[in-house]
TIDREN-308821 format. One line per field, with one value per residue: z, y, x of N, C-alpha, C in turn. Coordinates in steps of 0.2 Angstrom, whole numbers, m for minus. Last residue first. Layout:
% TIDREN-308821
nzz <- [Z  ...]
nyy <- [Y  ...]
nxx <- [X  ...]
cazz <- [Z  ...]
cayy <- [Y  ...]
caxx <- [X  ...]
czz <- [Z  ...]
cyy <- [Y  ...]
cxx <- [X  ...]
% end
This chain:
% TIDREN-308821
nzz <- [123  131  133  123  119  105  102  105  94  83  84  86  78  70  54  42  31  21  11  5  m5  m7  m17  m21  m25  m25  m24  m28  m18  m2  15  26  43  56  64  71  82  73  61  62  46  35  18  5  m1  12  17  16  24  38  42  40  44  33  29  14  2  m3  1  m5  0  m5  m2  m4  m11  m12  m22  m24  m37  m42  m39  m43  m41  m41  m24  m14  m9  m1  m3  4  19  21  8  3  m3  1  16  14  16  11  7  5  m1  7  11  26  38  44  52  60  65  79  91  107  122  135  149  161  177  185  191  189  177  166  152  139  134  142  150  151  140  134  120  113  97  83  68  52  46  47  36  31  18  19  34  50  65  83  99  109  116  123  125  132  120  115  113  108  116  126  129  135  129  123  110  109  106  115  122  124  133  124  110  107  96  88  89  82  77  64  58  66  66  63  66  70  79  81  81  74  82  82  88  96  98  98  110  116  110  113  109  96  95  104  102  107  96  91  88  81  78  71  85  100  105  106  96  86  75  66  52  49  38  38  43  49  58  67  71  76  68  72  81  90  81  72  79  82  70  64  72  69  55  56  63  53  44  50  40  37  32  28  36  41  45  53  58  62  65  53  46  55  53  40  40  49  41  30  33  24  16  3  m4  2  m2  m16  m16  m12  m15  m12  m15  m10  m16  m31  m38  m50  m51  m47  m49  m60  m72  m79  m75  m61  m60  m67  m59  m49  m55  m57  m44  m30  m18  m10  6  19  27  18  18  14  13  22  13  8  0  m10  m12  m26  m31  m44  m58  m67  m79  m76  m67  m55  m58  m62  m50  m41  m48  m47  m33  m31  m34  m22  m17  m21  m13  m2  m8  m5  m5  m6  m1  m8  m25  m35  m47  m54  m45  m47  m61  m60  m54  m64  m77  m76  m71  m81  m97  m109  m125  m142  m148  m145  m149  m149  m132  m120  m111  m115  m130  m142  m146  m150  m141  m138  m123  m113  m104  m98  m90  m88  m74  m63  m59  m53  m44  m48  m65  m78  m86  m82  m92  m102  m104  m120  m130  m142  m157  m160  m152  m165  m178  m183  m185  m175  m171  m161  m168  m174  m163  m161  m172  m170  m158  m162  m171  m162  m153  m160  m151  m142  m141  m149  m143  m125  m114  m103  m85  m73  m61  m50  m54  m72  m88  m99  m111  m111  m112  m125  m132  m130  m136  m148  m151  m153  m143  m141  m125  m114  m111  m120  m119  m127  m120  m109  m116  m121  m109  m107  m117  m113  m101  m106  m113  m102  m92  m92  m89  m75  m68  m52  m42  m26  m13  m11  3  11  14  7  m4  m11  m15  m23  m34  m40  m44  m53  m63  m68  m73  m84  m92  m91  m96  m104  m114  m110  m98  m89  m78  m63  m56  m40  m28  m16  m1  9  27  41  46  45  31  26  32  27  13  15  23  16  4  9  13  1  m6  1  m3  m20  m34  m51  m64  m69  m66  m54  m40  m30  m18  m11  m1  5  18  17  18  21  29  41  52  54  43  44  56  52  42  50  59  50  47  59  70  86  100  107  115  107  96  95  79  71  71  58  45  46  58  54  45  28  16  m1  m17  m32  m48  m59  m72]
nyy <- [102  87  80  66  54  55  56  44  37  43  40  29  22  11  12  0  m7  m5  m19  m27  m39  m49  m56  m69  m72  m56  m46  m40  m43  m40  m43  m30  m23  m11  m3  m1  m8  m23  m26  m38  m44  m55  m60  m57  m72  m82  m82  m84  m74  m74  m77  m68  m51  m38  m22  m11  m4  4  12  24  32  40  53  65  73  72  82  93  95  85  89  107  124  133  134  121  106  98  85  80  85  85  85  78  61  49  46  35  21  13  m2  m10  m23  m31  m43  m53  m57  m63  m53  m46  m31  m25  m13  m8  1  11  10  0  m3  m16  m29  m38  m45  m37  m43  m49  m61  m59  m53  m57  m51  m36  m29  m14  m6  5  8  16  28  45  56  62  58  46  39  33  24  26  19  12  8  m7  m18  m32  m44  m50  m46  m30  m23  m9  2  14  26  30  38  31  24  31  41  57  67  80  73  67  67  55  43  30  27  30  19  4  m9  m24  m33  m45  m56  m61  m70  m74  m79  m91  m91  m97  m96  m93  m95  m82  m68  m56  m58  m67  m74  m72  m79  m86  m85  m93  m86  m87  m83  m75  m68  m65  m48  m36  m27  m28  m16  m11  m1  4  4  7  m3  m18  m28  m42  m47  m55  m59  m53  m53  m42  m31  m32  m27  m14  m9  m8  2  13  14  19  31  38  43  49  53  66  63  64  56  45  30  17  14  13  0  m8  m4  m9  m23  m24  m21  m31  m43  m41  m31  m23  m23  m18  m26  m22  m8  m11  m18  m7  9  20  18  15  2  m1  m7  0  7  16  33  41  37  40  29  31  43  41  32  41  48  39  35  45  47  51  56  62  53  46  44  33  39  37  29  25  14  8  m7  m17  m26  m39  m39  m26  m19  m1  10  8  8  22  29  24  30  44  46  43  53  59  49  46  51  42  25  11  m4  m10  m24  m34  m41  m50  m48  m39  m28  m24  m21  m10  0  1  6  19  24  20  18  4  5  m1  m11  m28  m38  m38  m43  m46  m43  m31  m24  m13  1  12  17  27  26  28  38  54  61  72  77  71  77  89  91  98  98  102  91  75  63  51  47  45  39  49  52  54  48  37  35  21  7  m3  m8  1  12  6  5  19  22  15  20  33  31  26  37  52  66  75  79  86  98  96  109  116  116  130  137  134  124  125  116  109  114  111  97  96  102  93  81  86  78  68  56  46  43  37  34  28  15  11  15  6  m6  m4  m5  m19  m24  m20  m27  m40  m40  m37  m45  m47  m35  m35  m50  m58  m71  m75  m73  m71  m71  m62  m58  m50  m59  m58  m45  m45  m54  m47  m36  m42  m46  m34  m28  m37  m34  m17  m2  10  7  0  1  m8  m17  m19  m34  m39  m51  m53  m60  m66  m68  m67  m55  m55  m56  m44  m35  m39  m36  m22  m18  m22  m15  m2  m2  m4  7  15  9  3  m8  m2  0  m3  m11  m4  m14  m18  m29  m32  m42  m48  m57  m64  m57  m41  m37  m42  m35  m40  m36  m22  m20  m25  m15  m3  m7  m7  6  13  0  m6  m6  m7  m18  m26  m28  m42  m49  m45  m57  m68  m72  m87  m87  m82  m83  m89  m94  m97  m102  m95  m94  m81  m75]
nxx <- [m10  m6  10  16  13  13  26  31  25  32  45  55  68  72  64  59  66  79  83  98  105  120  130  131  118  109  94  82  73  80  76  73  75  74  88  100  103  104  92  80  73  64  64  63  71  78  96  109  114  114  127  136  131  137  142  141  144  134  119  109  94  80  75  81  73  56  46  38  37  28  16  16  10  m1  m3  4  m5  m13  m12  m2  4  18  30  40  39  44  52  66  77  92  99  114  123  137  150  149  162  173  178  163  156  145  138  142  138  144  146  152  158  166  167  177  172  161  153  153  157  173  182  195  202  199  208  214  216  217  208  209  208  206  215  226  229  235  227  230  225  226  224  217  201  197  183  175  167  152  139  145  158  159  173  184  196  207  199  182  166  152  146  145  144  153  161  178  189  187  174  165  153  153  158  155  168  176  191  204  204  187  172  157  142  128  112  97  78  65  60  61  58  64  77  82  94  109  125  141  155  169  185  202  219  228  235  226  225  231  226  213  208  195  188  172  159  143  135  135  124  118  101  86  71  54  44  43  46  36  25  30  32  19  14  23  19  6  9  16  8  m7  m21  m32  m49  m67  m80  m85  m75  m68  m51  m37  m36  m38  m27  m17  m20  m16  m3  2  m1  7  22  35  46  46  38  25  25  24  12  3  11  18  35  48  50  43  33  32  49  58  54  55  52  40  32  31  25  13  7  4  m5  m15  m18  m16  m11  5  11  12  m1  m15  m32  m44  m61  m76  m90  m107  m117  m130  m139  m147  m159  m160  m161  m168  m174  m172  m174  m167  m154  m153  m155  m145  m134  m138  m137  m123  m114  m110  m102  m90  m81  m81  m81  m93  m101  m116  m123  m127  m125  m128  m122  m131  m130  m117  m117  m126  m118  m108  m111  m112  m101  m91  m98  m96  m90  m88  m83  m80  m70  m57  m54  m59  m47  m42  m48  m42  m52  m61  m74  m88  m98  m112  m117  m117  m131  m141  m137  m133  m122  m126  m140  m152  m156  m159  m159  m163  m162  m157  m140  m132  m119  m111  m101  m87  m78  m73  m86  m96  m97  m97  m109  m112  m117  m128  m136  m138  m145  m157  m161  m164  m174  m184  m186  m180  m172  m171  m158  m150  m147  m147  m151  m140  m141  m143  m132  m125  m116  m119  m119  m117  m112  m98  m98  m103  m93  m83  m87  m100  m116  m125  m131  m145  m153  m165  m178  m187  m188  m178  m167  m167  m165  m153  m146  m148  m140  m128  m126  m126  m114  m105  m101  m87  m82  m82  m78  m73  m71  m78  m74  m57  m48  m34  m21  m14  m11  m24  m22  m11  m14  m24  m17  m8  m17  m22  m10  m8  m18  m24  m32  m34  m42  m53  m63  m69  m67  m67  m67  m70  m71  m85  m89  m102  m105  m103  m100  m86  m84  m89  m81  m69  m70  m72  m60  m49  m51  m50  m37  m30  m32  m23  m11  m14  m13  m7  m19  m31  m43  m52  m59  m70  m76  m92  m104  m118  m127  m143  m155  m161  m172  m174  m169  m157  m150  m150  m143  m131  m128  m128  m117  m106  m106  m103  m96  m100  m88  m77  m74  m65  m75  m85  m88  m104  m118  m123  m127  m119  m105  m88  m78  m80  m70  m69  m61  m68  m75  m76  m86]
cazz <- [124  127  136  125  126  108  101  109  101  84  85  87  81  77  59  46  32  28  12  11  m4  m5  m16  m18  m20  m29  m21  m32  m24  m8  9  23  36  53  62  64  82  79  61  65  52  39  25  9  m2  7  18  12  17  34  44  35  46  37  31  21  5  m7  4  m6  1  m5  m1  1  m14  m7  m21  m17  m33  m43  m34  m43  m40  m47  m31  m16  m13  1  m5  m3  16  24  11  9  m3  m6  13  18  12  17  4  10  m2  5  8  19  36  39  45  60  60  75  87  100  119  128  146  154  173  182  192  194  184  169  159  140  136  137  150  156  139  141  123  117  103  87  75  56  42  51  38  38  19  17  27  46  59  76  94  110  110  124  122  133  125  115  113  109  110  126  127  135  132  130  113  108  106  111  126  119  133  131  113  108  101  91  89  85  84  68  58  63  69  60  66  67  80  80  84  74  78  84  83  95  98  92  106  118  109  114  116  98  89  104  101  106  102  90  92  81  82  68  78  97  103  111  96  93  76  72  55  51  42  36  37  50  51  67  67  77  71  68  76  92  88  70  76  87  74  61  72  76  57  53  66  59  43  50  45  35  36  26  35  36  46  47  59  59  70  59  44  54  60  42  36  51  48  29  34  28  22  9  m5  3  5  m13  m18  m8  m17  m7  m17  m8  m8  m28  m32  m45  m53  m51  m45  m53  m69  m79  m82  m64  m56  m70  m65  m47  m53  m63  m48  m37  m18  m15  1  14  26  22  16  18  10  20  19  7  6  m10  m10  m20  m30  m37  m54  m63  m76  m80  m74  m55  m55  m67  m56  m40  m46  m53  m36  m28  m39  m27  m13  m25  m19  m1  m4  m9  m1  m11  2  m4  m19  m29  m42  m57  m46  m41  m59  m64  m50  m57  m76  m79  m67  m74  m92  m104  m119  m137  m149  m144  m150  m153  m139  m125  m111  m112  m123  m140  m144  m154  m140  m143  m128  m117  m102  m103  m90  m94  m80  m66  m61  m60  m44  m44  m59  m73  m87  m81  m85  m103  m100  m114  m127  m136  m153  m164  m151  m158  m176  m181  m191  m177  m176  m159  m164  m178  m166  m156  m171  m176  m158  m156  m173  m168  m151  m159  m157  m143  m135  m151  m149  m132  m117  m109  m91  m76  m68  m49  m48  m65  m83  m93  m110  m111  m106  m119  m132  m127  m128  m146  m149  m158  m144  m144  m132  m116  m106  m121  m114  m129  m127  m108  m112  m126  m113  m102  m117  m119  m101  m102  m117  m108  m92  m93  m96  m79  m72  m57  m46  m33  m15  m13  m2  9  18  13  1  m7  m11  m17  m29  m36  m39  m47  m59  m65  m67  m78  m88  m93  m92  m98  m116  m113  m101  m94  m84  m67  m60  m46  m31  m23  m4  4  20  38  45  51  35  24  33  34  15  12  25  23  4  6  18  7  m8  1  4  m15  m29  m45  m60  m73  m67  m61  m43  m37  m19  m17  m3  0  16  17  22  17  22  36  49  59  44  38  56  57  40  45  61  53  41  56  66  79  97  103  118  113  95  98  85  71  72  65  49  42  55  58  51  33  22  4  m10  m28  m41  m57  m64]
cayy <- [109  91  83  73  54  53  62  49  35  44  47  29  28  10  13  6  m6  m3  m13  m26  m32  m48  m49  m66  m76  m61  m49  m39  m47  m38  m45  m36  m23  m17  m4  2  m1  m20  m24  m32  m44  m49  m62  m55  m65  m81  m81  m88  m73  m71  m82  m73  m58  m41  m29  m13  m9  m1  10  17  32  34  47  60  71  72  76  91  101  85  85  100  119  133  135  128  109  105  88  81  84  81  89  82  68  51  48  40  24  17  4  m8  m17  m31  m37  m52  m54  m67  m54  m50  m36  m25  m19  m7  m6  10  13  2  m1  m10  m25  m33  m48  m36  m41  m41  m60  m63  m50  m59  m58  m39  m32  m20  m7  0  9  10  22  39  53  63  65  52  39  38  24  27  23  14  11  0  m16  m25  m42  m52  m53  m35  m26  m16  0  7  25  29  36  36  23  26  35  52  63  77  78  66  72  57  51  33  25  35  25  9  m5  m18  m33  m39  m50  m62  m65  m76  m74  m89  m92  m93  m99  m92  m100  m87  m74  m56  m58  m63  m72  m73  m73  m86  m83  m92  m90  m84  m86  m82  m68  m69  m54  m41  m29  m29  m21  m11  m7  6  0  11  0  m12  m26  m36  m48  m50  m61  m52  m58  m49  m32  m35  m34  m19  m10  m12  m4  11  12  13  26  36  36  50  48  63  66  63  63  48  37  19  14  20  5  m8  m2  m2  m20  m26  m17  m24  m42  m41  m37  m23  m28  m14  m26  m29  m10  m7  m21  m13  3  18  19  21  3  3  m10  0  3  10  27  44  33  45  30  25  42  45  29  35  51  42  30  45  41  52  51  62  59  45  49  34  36  41  30  29  17  10  m1  m16  m19  m36  m45  m29  m25  m7  10  9  2  17  30  22  23  40  46  38  48  63  50  43  54  48  30  16  1  m8  m17  m31  m37  m50  m52  m46  m31  m26  m26  m16  m3  0  m2  15  25  17  22  8  3  4  m5  m22  m39  m33  m42  m47  m50  m36  m26  m20  m1  7  16  23  30  24  31  49  59  68  81  69  70  89  87  102  94  107  96  82  63  57  46  49  38  45  51  57  55  39  36  28  12  1  m11  m6  13  8  m1  14  25  13  13  32  34  22  30  47  61  73  76  79  98  94  102  117  115  124  138  139  123  125  121  105  115  118  100  93  105  100  81  84  84  69  63  46  45  38  37  35  18  9  18  13  m5  m5  1  m14  m26  m18  m20  m38  m41  m32  m43  m53  m37  m31  m45  m56  m66  m76  m78  m69  m75  m62  m63  m47  m57  m64  m46  m41  m56  m53  m35  m39  m51  m39  m25  m36  m40  m22  m8  10  11  m4  6  m5  m16  m14  m30  m38  m47  m54  m54  m67  m67  m74  m57  m54  m62  m51  m35  m39  m43  m26  m16  m25  m22  m4  0  m9  1  17  8  7  m6  m7  2  2  m14  m4  m10  m17  m25  m33  m35  m49  m51  m65  m64  m45  m34  m46  m33  m41  m43  m25  m19  m28  m22  m4  m6  m13  2  14  6  m7  m6  m1  m14  m23  m26  m36  m49  m45  m50  m67  m67  m82  m90  m82  m86  m84  m97  m92  m103  m97  m96  m87  m75]
caxx <- [m9  m10  4  16  14  7  22  33  24  24  43  47  65  70  70  57  58  76  79  93  103  114  129  137  121  112  100  88  73  77  80  71  77  71  81  98  104  104  99  82  78  65  65  58  69  74  89  105  116  108  121  135  133  132  145  140  149  136  126  111  101  84  71  84  80  62  49  39  40  36  19  13  15  4  m6  3  0  m13  m18  0  m3  14  24  42  38  45  46  63  72  89  95  109  120  130  148  148  156  169  181  169  156  152  138  143  138  143  140  154  152  166  161  178  172  168  153  152  150  169  175  191  199  200  202  215  213  220  209  208  206  206  208  225  225  239  229  228  229  222  227  224  205  199  189  176  172  159  140  139  156  157  166  182  189  207  205  187  173  155  147  147  138  150  158  171  187  194  176  171  154  150  162  152  163  173  184  202  209  194  176  164  146  135  116  103  85  69  60  66  55  57  76  76  91  102  121  133  152  162  181  195  214  226  235  231  222  233  233  214  213  198  192  179  164  149  134  139  126  122  108  91  77  60  45  41  50  43  25  27  38  24  11  22  26  7  5  20  11  0  m18  m26  m44  m60  m77  m89  m78  m72  m58  m40  m35  m43  m34  m18  m21  m23  m7  3  m4  0  18  29  46  50  45  28  25  29  18  4  7  12  29  45  49  48  35  26  43  61  55  57  58  46  34  34  31  18  9  9  1  m13  m15  m19  m15  0  9  18  4  m9  m27  m38  m55  m70  m85  m100  m115  m124  m139  m142  m158  m160  m163  m162  m176  m171  m176  m175  m157  m152  m160  m152  m134  m138  m143  m128  m115  m114  m109  m96  m82  m85  m78  m89  m97  m111  m121  m132  m122  m132  m119  m130  m136  m119  m113  m128  m124  m107  m109  m118  m107  m91  m95  m100  m90  m91  m80  m83  m77  m60  m51  m64  m51  m37  m49  m43  m46  m59  m67  m85  m94  m108  m118  m114  m124  m140  m139  m140  m121  m123  m135  m147  m156  m159  m153  m165  m165  m162  m146  m133  m126  m111  m107  m93  m79  m73  m79  m95  m98  m91  m106  m110  m111  m122  m134  m134  m138  m153  m160  m159  m168  m181  m184  m185  m173  m178  m161  m152  m151  m144  m153  m144  m138  m145  m135  m131  m120  m115  m121  m118  m119  m100  m96  m107  m100  m82  m86  m93  m112  m119  m130  m138  m153  m158  m174  m186  m192  m185  m168  m168  m171  m158  m145  m151  m147  m130  m126  m132  m120  m106  m108  m92  m82  m87  m76  m78  m67  m78  m79  m63  m49  m42  m25  m16  m6  m22  m28  m11  m9  m26  m22  m5  m13  m26  m13  m3  m18  m19  m32  m29  m37  m48  m59  m74  m63  m71  m63  m73  m66  m82  m86  m97  m107  m104  m107  m89  m82  m92  m88  m70  m69  m77  m67  m50  m51  m56  m42  m30  m36  m30  m13  m11  m16  m6  m13  m27  m36  m51  m54  m71  m70  m87  m100  m113  m123  m136  m154  m157  m171  m175  m176  m162  m151  m153  m150  m134  m129  m132  m124  m108  m108  m109  m95  m101  m95  m78  m78  m62  m68  m84  m86  m97  m115  m120  m131  m123  m111  m94  m77  m81  m73  m70  m63  m62  m76  m72  m85]
czz <- [124  128  131  128  128  116  105  108  106  91  87  89  81  81  65  51  36  27  19  11  1  m4  m13  m16  m17  m23  m25  m29  m29  m14  3  17  33  45  59  63  76  78  68  65  55  45  29  17  2  5  12  14  13  27  40  36  41  39  35  22  13  m3  1  m3  0  m5  m2  2  m10  m10  m16  m16  m26  m39  m35  m39  m41  m46  m36  m23  m14  m3  m4  m6  8  21  14  12  3  m7  6  14  17  13  10  7  2  3  6  17  29  37  41  53  60  70  82  97  111  126  139  151  166  177  189  195  190  176  162  147  137  139  144  156  145  140  130  119  107  94  78  64  46  47  42  40  26  18  25  39  54  71  87  105  112  118  123  129  126  121  114  108  111  119  127  133  131  133  120  111  105  111  121  122  127  129  120  112  103  97  92  84  86  76  63  63  64  64  63  66  76  81  82  76  79  79  85  89  98  92  99  113  110  113  118  105  90  98  100  106  101  96  90  86  81  72  76  89  99  110  101  94  84  73  62  55  43  40  34  43  52  59  68  73  71  71  73  88  91  76  75  85  80  66  70  76  64  55  63  63  49  49  45  41  34  31  33  34  40  49  52  59  68  64  49  51  59  49  38  47  50  36  33  28  26  15  0  2  6  m6  m16  m10  m12  m9  m12  m10  m6  m20  m29  m39  m48  m54  m50  m48  m63  m75  m83  m71  m59  m66  m68  m54  m52  m61  m54  m41  m25  m16  m4  8  22  21  21  14  15  18  17  14  5  m3  m9  m18  m24  m36  m46  m59  m72  m76  m79  m62  m56  m64  m61  m46  m45  m53  m43  m32  m37  m33  m18  m22  m23  m8  m6  m5  m5  m7  m2  m2  m15  m23  m36  m51  m49  m41  m52  m62  m54  m54  m68  m77  m70  m70  m85  m99  m114  m130  m146  m146  m149  m154  m142  m132  m117  m111  m121  m133  m142  m152  m144  m141  m132  m121  m106  m100  m96  m95  m86  m72  m64  m63  m52  m43  m55  m66  m82  m81  m84  m96  m101  m110  m120  m134  m147  m161  m155  m157  m168  m178  m189  m183  m179  m164  m162  m174  m171  m159  m166  m175  m164  m157  m168  m170  m157  m156  m155  m150  m137  m146  m151  m137  m124  m112  m97  m83  m71  m56  m47  m60  m77  m88  m103  m109  m105  m112  m126  m127  m126  m138  m147  m157  m148  m146  m135  m123  m107  m115  m115  m125  m128  m115  m111  m122  m118  m106  m112  m120  m107  m102  m113  m112  m98  m94  m97  m86  m75  m62  m52  m36  m22  m14  m5  3  17  17  7  m2  m7  m12  m23  m31  m36  m42  m53  m61  m64  m72  m83  m89  m96  m95  m110  m114  m104  m99  m90  m73  m64  m50  m38  m24  m11  1  15  31  42  51  42  28  31  36  23  13  22  25  11  6  15  12  m2  m1  5  m8  m24  m39  m55  m69  m72  m62  m51  m40  m27  m16  m9  m2  10  15  22  22  18  29  44  57  49  39  50  57  46  43  56  56  45  50  62  76  90  100  114  115  102  98  88  78  72  65  56  47  51  54  56  40  27  10  m5  m20  m38  m50  m63]
cyy <- [113  98  87  76  62  54  61  55  41  42  48  36  27  16  11  6  m1  m3  m12  m19  m32  m40  m48  m58  m73  m65  m55  m42  m46  m43  m44  m37  m30  m17  m10  2  3  m13  m20  m31  m38  m49  m55  m56  m63  m73  m80  m87  m78  m71  m80  m77  m63  m48  m32  m20  m10  m6  4  17  25  35  41  54  66  69  77  84  98  90  84  96  112  128  136  128  117  108  95  84  86  79  84  85  71  58  50  42  29  21  7  m2  m16  m24  m37  m45  m53  m64  m59  m50  m40  m31  m19  m14  m5  3  11  4  2  m9  m18  m28  m43  m40  m42  m39  m53  m63  m53  m57  m60  m46  m35  m23  m13  0  4  12  16  33  46  60  66  58  45  37  29  26  22  18  14  3  m9  m23  m34  m49  m55  m42  m31  m18  m7  7  17  27  36  34  29  26  29  46  57  73  75  72  71  62  52  40  26  33  30  15  0  m15  m26  m39  m44  m56  m66  m70  m75  m84  m90  m95  m94  m94  m99  m93  m79  m63  m58  m63  m67  m71  m75  m80  m83  m91  m88  m88  m83  m85  m75  m69  m58  m47  m35  m32  m22  m17  m6  1  5  9  4  m9  m19  m35  m42  m52  m55  m55  m58  m54  m39  m35  m36  m26  m15  m14  m10  4  10  10  19  31  34  43  49  59  63  67  61  55  39  25  16  20  12  m3  m3  0  m12  m22  m18  m20  m34  m40  m36  m30  m27  m18  m23  m29  m17  m8  m18  m17  m3  12  17  23  10  4  m7  m3  3  6  21  38  37  43  35  26  36  44  34  32  46  45  33  40  41  46  53  57  57  51  48  39  37  37  34  29  20  14  1  m9  m18  m29  m44  m34  m28  m13  5  9  2  10  24  23  21  33  43  39  43  58  54  45  52  51  37  21  5  m2  m15  m24  m34  m46  m53  m50  m38  m30  m28  m22  m9  m3  m3  8  21  18  18  12  7  1  1  m16  m33  m34  m36  m46  m51  m43  m31  m20  m9  4  10  23  25  28  26  42  54  65  77  73  68  82  86  98  97  104  101  87  71  58  52  47  41  44  48  57  58  46  38  29  19  5  m8  m9  6  9  0  8  21  16  11  25  33  25  26  41  55  69  73  75  91  95  102  110  116  123  131  140  128  123  121  110  111  119  107  96  102  103  88  84  81  76  64  54  46  40  37  38  26  13  17  17  3  m3  1  m7  m20  m19  m17  m31  m39  m34  m38  m51  m43  m33  m41  m51  m65  m70  m80  m75  m74  m67  m64  m52  m54  m63  m53  m43  m52  m55  m42  m38  m48  m44  m30  m33  m40  m28  m13  4  12  0  3  1  m14  m13  m25  m33  m46  m49  m56  m60  m69  m73  m63  m56  m61  m56  m42  m39  m44  m33  m21  m23  m25  m12  m3  m8  m4  11  10  6  m2  m4  m3  4  m9  m7  m10  m13  m24  m28  m37  m42  m53  m59  m65  m52  m38  m43  m38  m40  m44  m33  m22  m27  m26  m11  m6  m13  m5  9  7  0  m7  m1  m8  m17  m22  m34  m43  m46  m51  m60  m65  m78  m85  m85  m86  m87  m92  m95  m97  m98  m98  m88  m82]
cxx <- [m16  m10  0  10  15  7  15  29  25  22  35  45  58  67  67  63  56  69  78  90  97  112  122  136  127  116  102  95  79  77  76  76  74  72  79  91  102  106  100  89  78  69  67  59  63  73  85  98  111  109  115  129  132  134  139  142  147  140  128  118  104  91  74  80  83  68  55  43  41  40  26  17  12  10  0  1  m1  m7  m18  m7  m2  7  20  36  39  44  48  57  69  83  91  106  114  128  141  147  155  162  177  172  163  151  144  141  138  143  139  147  155  161  161  172  173  168  160  152  148  161  171  183  195  197  204  209  216  217  213  210  206  204  210  218  224  236  233  230  226  228  224  227  212  203  190  182  172  163  148  141  150  155  165  175  187  201  205  193  177  162  150  150  140  144  155  168  180  193  182  172  161  150  159  157  160  168  182  194  207  198  183  168  153  138  123  107  91  76  63  66  61  54  69  75  85  99  113  130  144  159  174  191  207  221  233  230  226  229  235  222  215  202  195  182  170  155  139  138  130  124  112  98  82  67  51  43  49  47  32  27  36  30  16  19  26  14  6  16  15  3  m11  m23  m38  m55  m69  m86  m81  m76  m61  m47  m38  m43  m39  m25  m22  m25  m15  m2  m4  m3  11  26  40  50  49  35  28  30  24  10  8  8  24  38  47  46  41  28  38  55  56  58  60  52  40  37  35  25  14  11  6  m6  m12  m15  m18  m4  4  17  9  m4  m21  m34  m49  m64  m79  m96  m108  m123  m132  m143  m153  m158  m163  m165  m170  m173  m175  m178  m164  m155  m159  m156  m141  m138  m144  m135  m121  m117  m113  m102  m87  m86  m82  m86  m92  m107  m115  m130  m128  m129  m122  m127  m135  m125  m115  m124  m127  m113  m110  m117  m113  m98  m96  m96  m94  m92  m83  m79  m82  m67  m55  m61  m55  m41  m45  m43  m47  m52  m65  m77  m90  m104  m113  m114  m123  m133  m137  m142  m128  m123  m132  m140  m150  m158  m154  m159  m167  m165  m151  m140  m127  m118  m106  m99  m85  m74  m79  m88  m97  m91  m99  m107  m108  m116  m128  m132  m134  m146  m155  m156  m162  m175  m181  m182  m178  m178  m168  m156  m153  m149  m149  m145  m143  m141  m137  m134  m126  m119  m117  m121  m121  m107  m98  m105  m104  m89  m86  m93  m105  m115  m124  m137  m146  m159  m167  m182  m191  m190  m176  m169  m172  m165  m151  m151  m151  m138  m129  m132  m126  m112  m109  m99  m86  m88  m82  m75  m71  m74  m80  m68  m56  m42  m32  m20  m8  m16  m26  m16  m9  m21  m24  m10  m10  m23  m18  m6  m13  m20  m27  m28  m32  m42  m53  m70  m67  m67  m67  m68  m68  m76  m83  m95  m102  m107  m109  m97  m86  m90  m91  m77  m71  m76  m72  m57  m52  m57  m49  m35  m36  m34  m20  m14  m12  m10  m13  m21  m32  m44  m54  m66  m69  m82  m96  m110  m118  m132  m147  m156  m166  m175  m178  m169  m156  m155  m154  m141  m132  m133  m129  m115  m110  m111  m102  m99  m95  m85  m80  m67  m66  m76  m84  m94  m108  m118  m128  m127  m115  m100  m83  m80  m74  m73  m64  m65  m69  m73  m82]
% end
């Protein structure tokens, strides 16, 4: 157990702050009642990931919940690694989990490891053996599965179930000494093979795994199952409220049985809440690992991944993720949350905080024939209209510049308020210009525009009061070439838990989840920005600087577009 600073914001035993009149959720009410009745004096929760992959957005909800409950009630919350399966766990994952928890803004009271408790687990296993409540089973894994029974049929007792205490103790000692092979024997609880809950039909407690452990090396060759270790870890750490997702509800009787049948220092209680299911998203670490190993994505931190590191690299903020987890609340039934809600929350934050800049993703050259050759001028541009304190910058204007290809149409449709032959538009921060002609290549494609500017309209307003509807962003000749990556949902199916029979997640991969633009143009003012710096590219959306950037070739990821379909959807009248 490693101690780290933790400073709760409320006094010990204090009720959580009122959340705009929403009242307490059911977990807060349980804790408040426990404190009031004196059942607990100080609250202790834990966030217990297995270090077998990177954390995803579902874990963010659990982090915010467990740390938030501890903070609200002036208690403590441990970060605990359930490292009981050396075949899947790595130090890399431990380090990434610590990094993600801290990035979200939480400081654990202590950093703990199940592996620190292996000796105590072994001692408690011996207690169960001595009491005749556990036995060594020599059946194969297939035989155990076949004799487990069904929801309507009882299981069949193992032929080894009635081994003597002495024989079981000797066999378990041999397991610990490495004298038996993987899969040859397991330690099982001796409970009830006819129990209506299948998890109580003599569950496996220990198995042999002759693999090096990321912390204990080769000291152990048998390891506890998660269900065996979970409650004991809570008891060792003094956890008062063990908060799990709903899939562990059926495991709670085993949690209680184990705590009731060995000499634990305290008796925690387990409570369950609905996990986060996000639209167009997979939450299985196994499947996410497959995406990484098969190189469907570039790594765990690919901005299309639902991992916390993926959201961080894409430009999401810790505050947005925390607010999102608070907004969706705590429920007892599973449901799917629209990712548009998270995007809406992020847009609100970035609109307030992100500096503005201009970037032209698909450049089309414009030549201002009446602008003096060799002349340039620096024009003032505000950094954030929502924040006057953000100040301003300058953008360099000259005879040649670039606009978006989509901002020009030779034969414009009705309602097209951008540039076309004979049409006047406003250049942001600059002048009104009128298109006078086009240049074409040998294949007849437009490669450049000719235009004139009105020198009396500096800043974009006409002294004679004429109105111009279209305002375009642009890039000057001092602009830098940049790579821009546009991201969309990794999957095309809203509910990835509702895949058609016979199909898997690979059938729903979105071929347009990533679009790479190699020759975009960005303002030179953002070239020296730190990795992760966030900007609003005018008319395009919010972007952040990617770690792949080099001094002469910056890379920007689109965090989220300016489109706010979720907000519009909410405004539709109910049917």
